[in-house]
C-alpha positions, 0 to 999 in steps of 0.5 A: 478547498477542492471538493473533488479529486480526479487522477487520470490513469496515466498519472497513477502509473507514471506520476513521480513519487517522493522517496520516503526511505525504508519502510518502517518495521522492515525485517527482510530485504530493503523495502524502499517506499515512495509516495504521492499524497492525493487530496490532502484536505480529505479525511483520512489519508489517500495517495499513490504508494510504491515499495521495492521488494522486502517484508514487514509485520503488521500488528493489530492494524488501527485503521482500515486500508483500501488498496488497489494494486496497480502493478507488481506482486506481493504476498499477504499472510493473515496471522489469525487464519494462516492464509497466504494470498498473492496479490498483483496488478488489478487486485483490490485489498481491504485490511480492516482494523485489528488485522495482524499479518505480514506484507512481503513484496516480491516485485515492486508494488505500486498501489492507490490507497485510502486509509481511514 
């Protein structure tokens, strides 16, 4: 089992991803997702994720998500505070357990993520 995983930037931006169908829970648009797992033997879940425009609610997130946005634009709405933030390539997003809100993808988003 590998104890180190290095992914070069060209592979992050250009890696072919496996189609995953429509994002579960989508209630607007047609947010088709695609993914590539990274370090499958690691604790948690890490990979590259891409999603086309559309939106969905997140209710009482059970885990932490660390996401570095590579490209695209999205809007995140925090239900508790009502705050709406636009994110784009170069932004880092941390969503903690218990977060309730909404993702709305404006332009196809590609991110590197770790969920734990």
